[in-house]
PLY file of the C-alpha trace (Angstrom):
ply
format ascii 1.0
element vertex 242
property float x
property float y
property float z
element edge 241
property int vertex1
property int vertex2
end_header
-50.62 70.85 -70.43
-52.89 67.95 -69.46
-50.99 65.40 -71.54
-47.69 66.48 -69.97
-49.12 66.11 -66.48
-50.06 62.54 -67.36
-46.36 61.68 -67.71
-44.58 60.14 -64.72
-40.95 61.23 -65.12
-40.10 64.91 -65.39
-36.42 65.63 -66.08
-35.12 69.20 -66.00
-32.04 71.07 -67.12
-30.95 73.48 -64.38
-29.25 76.64 -65.66
-31.58 79.06 -67.44
-34.34 76.47 -67.37
-35.20 76.57 -63.66
-32.57 79.04 -62.39
-32.01 82.44 -63.99
-28.28 81.82 -64.15
-27.62 84.12 -67.10
-28.86 87.12 -65.12
-26.51 86.29 -62.24
-23.57 85.80 -64.63
-24.01 89.11 -66.40
-24.72 91.09 -63.23
-21.59 89.60 -61.63
-19.45 90.44 -64.64
-20.78 93.99 -64.72
-20.09 94.55 -61.00
-16.58 93.15 -61.39
-15.76 95.47 -64.30
-17.25 98.47 -62.49
-14.73 97.79 -59.72
-11.68 98.04 -61.97
-13.13 100.77 -64.19
-14.68 103.13 -61.61
-14.37 106.16 -63.87
-15.81 104.63 -67.05
-18.97 106.19 -68.42
-21.96 103.99 -69.22
-21.23 103.66 -72.94
-17.59 102.70 -72.40
-18.55 100.19 -69.72
-21.07 98.51 -72.03
-18.37 98.14 -74.70
-16.10 96.44 -72.18
-18.92 94.20 -70.93
-19.63 93.08 -74.49
-15.94 92.30 -75.02
-15.97 90.19 -71.88
-19.14 88.39 -73.02
-17.39 87.38 -76.24
-14.51 85.90 -74.28
-16.96 84.16 -71.96
-18.51 82.45 -74.98
-15.08 81.25 -76.11
-13.92 79.99 -72.71
-17.35 78.91 -71.33
-19.06 80.55 -68.37
-17.73 77.71 -66.20
-14.21 79.19 -66.30
-14.37 82.80 -65.06
-10.72 82.93 -63.96
-9.57 82.08 -67.48
-11.80 84.54 -69.28
-11.09 87.36 -66.82
-7.35 86.85 -67.29
-7.76 86.81 -71.07
-9.83 90.00 -70.86
-7.12 91.81 -68.89
-4.47 90.73 -71.39
-6.70 91.87 -74.24
-7.21 95.24 -72.53
-3.42 95.70 -72.31
-3.05 95.74 -68.53
0.55 95.54 -67.34
1.82 91.98 -67.01
2.71 92.47 -63.33
-0.91 93.53 -62.60
-2.78 90.75 -64.35
-2.68 88.01 -61.70
-3.67 90.36 -58.88
-6.47 91.98 -60.88
-7.72 88.57 -62.06
-8.11 87.45 -58.44
-9.84 90.73 -57.59
-12.30 90.33 -60.45
-12.93 86.73 -59.48
-13.69 87.58 -55.83
-16.23 90.23 -56.80
-17.74 88.04 -59.47
-18.23 85.04 -57.20
-19.68 87.09 -54.34
-22.26 88.81 -56.57
-23.04 85.64 -58.49
-23.92 83.48 -55.48
-25.91 86.31 -53.89
-28.10 86.83 -56.97
-29.13 83.34 -58.04
-32.91 83.04 -58.25
-35.38 80.67 -59.84
-37.68 81.95 -62.55
-41.07 83.16 -61.37
-43.56 80.31 -61.53
-41.04 77.47 -61.16
-42.00 76.57 -57.60
-45.70 76.52 -58.46
-45.08 74.13 -61.32
-42.85 71.86 -59.23
-45.43 71.91 -56.43
-48.06 70.81 -58.93
-45.89 67.90 -60.08
-44.94 66.91 -56.55
-48.58 66.96 -55.47
-49.33 64.46 -58.21
-46.45 62.22 -57.05
-44.41 62.72 -60.22
-40.75 61.65 -60.27
-38.47 64.70 -60.61
-34.87 64.71 -61.85
-32.12 67.12 -62.86
-29.70 66.52 -65.75
-27.22 69.34 -66.19
-23.86 70.04 -67.73
-21.38 71.52 -65.27
-19.62 70.84 -61.99
-21.56 68.64 -59.56
-20.70 70.57 -56.38
-21.49 73.92 -58.00
-24.83 72.67 -59.28
-25.73 71.29 -55.85
-24.77 74.63 -54.27
-27.05 76.45 -56.72
-29.89 74.13 -55.76
-29.32 74.62 -52.04
-29.22 78.42 -52.34
-32.39 78.54 -54.43
-34.20 75.86 -52.35
-34.59 73.59 -55.37
-32.94 70.78 -53.43
-36.22 70.24 -51.59
-37.71 68.99 -54.88
-34.70 67.10 -56.21
-32.90 64.76 -53.79
-29.20 64.31 -54.44
-29.73 60.84 -55.89
-31.98 62.38 -58.57
-29.36 64.89 -59.73
-27.12 63.91 -62.65
-24.33 66.33 -63.60
-21.85 65.97 -66.46
-18.72 66.36 -64.32
-19.41 62.84 -63.03
-19.28 61.45 -66.56
-16.79 61.45 -69.42
-16.50 64.69 -71.46
-18.08 63.16 -74.56
-21.09 62.00 -72.52
-22.42 65.46 -71.66
-25.30 67.02 -73.56
-26.11 67.03 -76.45
-25.16 63.36 -76.06
-28.16 61.37 -74.76
-25.85 59.28 -72.55
-26.77 60.80 -69.17
-30.50 60.69 -69.89
-30.20 57.07 -70.98
-28.16 56.26 -67.85
-30.83 57.85 -65.64
-33.52 55.86 -67.44
-31.55 52.65 -66.94
-30.92 53.27 -63.22
-34.47 54.44 -62.50
-36.15 51.92 -64.84
-37.87 54.71 -66.74
-40.34 53.96 -69.51
-39.37 56.40 -72.33
-43.01 56.96 -73.25
-43.58 58.29 -69.71
-40.70 60.78 -69.64
-40.09 64.38 -70.70
-36.98 66.56 -70.66
-37.26 70.33 -70.13
-34.43 72.52 -71.45
-33.59 75.99 -72.69
-31.16 75.16 -75.50
-31.13 73.26 -78.75
-28.49 70.98 -77.20
-31.01 70.03 -74.51
-33.62 69.23 -77.13
-31.20 67.14 -79.19
-30.23 65.18 -76.08
-33.83 64.39 -75.16
-34.80 63.52 -78.72
-31.85 61.16 -79.10
-32.90 59.46 -75.87
-36.37 58.89 -77.34
-38.36 60.89 -74.80
-40.64 63.92 -75.04
-38.94 67.33 -75.02
-40.02 70.82 -73.97
-38.17 74.01 -74.88
-38.39 76.73 -72.20
-37.49 80.22 -73.34
-37.65 82.64 -76.24
-39.02 80.80 -79.28
-36.76 82.96 -81.49
-33.91 80.71 -80.36
-35.59 77.91 -82.31
-35.94 79.84 -85.58
-33.05 77.93 -87.15
-34.08 74.58 -85.69
-35.10 72.98 -88.95
-33.61 69.53 -88.39
-35.57 66.70 -86.82
-33.37 66.35 -83.75
-33.49 70.09 -83.02
-37.26 70.31 -82.69
-39.04 69.89 -79.33
-42.47 68.41 -78.79
-43.57 71.40 -76.71
-42.57 75.01 -76.10
-43.05 77.34 -73.15
-42.08 81.00 -73.03
-42.46 81.50 -69.28
-43.03 79.44 -66.15
-45.18 82.30 -64.88
-47.99 81.82 -67.41
-47.41 78.07 -67.99
-48.94 78.26 -71.47
-47.42 75.09 -72.83
-47.95 74.74 -76.56
-47.21 72.01 -79.04
-44.29 72.82 -81.29
-45.18 72.77 -84.98
-42.65 70.23 -86.18
-41.22 70.22 -89.68
-40.54 66.51 -89.21
-42.18 63.77 -87.20
-40.07 61.86 -84.69
0 1
1 2
2 3
3 4
4 5
5 6
6 7
7 8
8 9
9 10
10 11
11 12
12 13
13 14
14 15
15 16
16 17
17 18
18 19
19 20
20 21
21 22
22 23
23 24
24 25
25 26
26 27
27 28
28 29
29 30
30 31
31 32
32 33
33 34
34 35
35 36
36 37
37 38
38 39
39 40
40 41
41 42
42 43
43 44
44 45
45 46
46 47
47 48
48 49
49 50
50 51
51 52
52 53
53 54
54 55
55 56
56 57
57 58
58 59
59 60
60 61
61 62
62 63
63 64
64 65
65 66
66 67
67 68
68 69
69 70
70 71
71 72
72 73
73 74
74 75
75 76
76 77
77 78
78 79
79 80
80 81
81 82
82 83
83 84
84 85
85 86
86 87
87 88
88 89
89 90
90 91
91 92
92 93
93 94
94 95
95 96
96 97
97 98
98 99
99 100
100 101
101 102
102 103
103 104
104 105
105 106
106 107
107 108
108 109
109 110
110 111
111 112
112 113
113 114
114 115
115 116
116 117
117 118
118 119
119 120
120 121
121 122
122 123
123 124
124 125
125 126
126 127
127 128
128 129
129 130
130 131
131 132
132 133
133 134
134 135
135 136
136 137
137 138
138 139
139 140
140 141
141 142
142 143
143 144
144 145
145 146
146 147
147 148
148 149
149 150
150 151
151 152
152 153
153 154
154 155
155 156
156 157
157 158
158 159
159 160
160 161
161 162
162 163
163 164
164 165
165 166
166 167
167 168
168 169
169 170
170 171
171 172
172 173
173 174
174 175
175 176
176 177
177 178
178 179
179 180
180 181
181 182
182 183
183 184
184 185
185 186
186 187
187 188
188 189
189 190
190 191
191 192
192 193
193 194
194 195
195 196
196 197
197 198
198 199
199 200
200 201
201 202
202 203
203 204
204 205
205 206
206 207
207 208
208 209
209 210
210 211
211 212
212 213
213 214
214 215
215 216
216 217
217 218
218 219
219 220
220 221
221 222
222 223
223 224
224 225
225 226
226 227
227 228
228 229
229 230
230 231
231 232
232 233
233 234
234 235
235 236
236 237
237 238
238 239
239 240
240 241
C-alpha cells in the first residue's frame, strides 16, 4: 500500500473497477424481462435471464437494443411485435440502469486519500464518452476526475481501445507522465495487458479467480485487490518478471 501511495499518477478503469456497473446491468435486464414475462416462475425467469446474458456477451453490453431484439427473435416472438417490445424492454432497462449505478464501497475513501496527498487522478475507459461522463456525474465521481482527465475509447480509433496501450500512452504524452510514477487500476485482464504494454504499474481489482489462467507475462498485474472496502493491496506473485 505504501509504495503505491508514493506514486504520483493514478489511472483508473471505470466500469466494475470504481462503479458496480455489472450489478446495474443485470438488475436492469431482470426488471425488463419481468415486465414482458409477468407470469413466469422464478426458475423459468432465470433461464431466460441466462439466455439474455449469453447474447449480451456476443453483442457487448454497450448495445442493449441489439441484444434485446436478438433475444426476442430467439424466443420466437411474432415479427410484428418485435420492434415494439424491443423499445419497451429498452425503456425499462435504461430507467432501472441509470437509477441503480453506485460506486463500490470504499472507493470514495480511497480517492479522498489520494486527493489529500495531491495525487493526479485519471480515468481511461472503453465505451461511449457521453455515457461514461453521465455515469460519473450520477455517482459523483466527476468531483475527483475533471473532464480533461477522462479518456474514453469512443474518442479514439477502434483499434486503439484497450487492451491496446494507445490511450494510456497518449495520456502520458499529454500529461508528461513519468512511467515509473504511474499505475493503472482495472478489473479485467485486458486492463492489465494495456497497462503492462504501456510500461506502468498495474493493479487488478476484483476476484482473483479471474486471474487463474493469467500465465503470460502481459496478463499479470503488479498488485491485486479484492475489495476497495478493506484496501488490502497485495503484490501479485508473478510467473514472469516484467
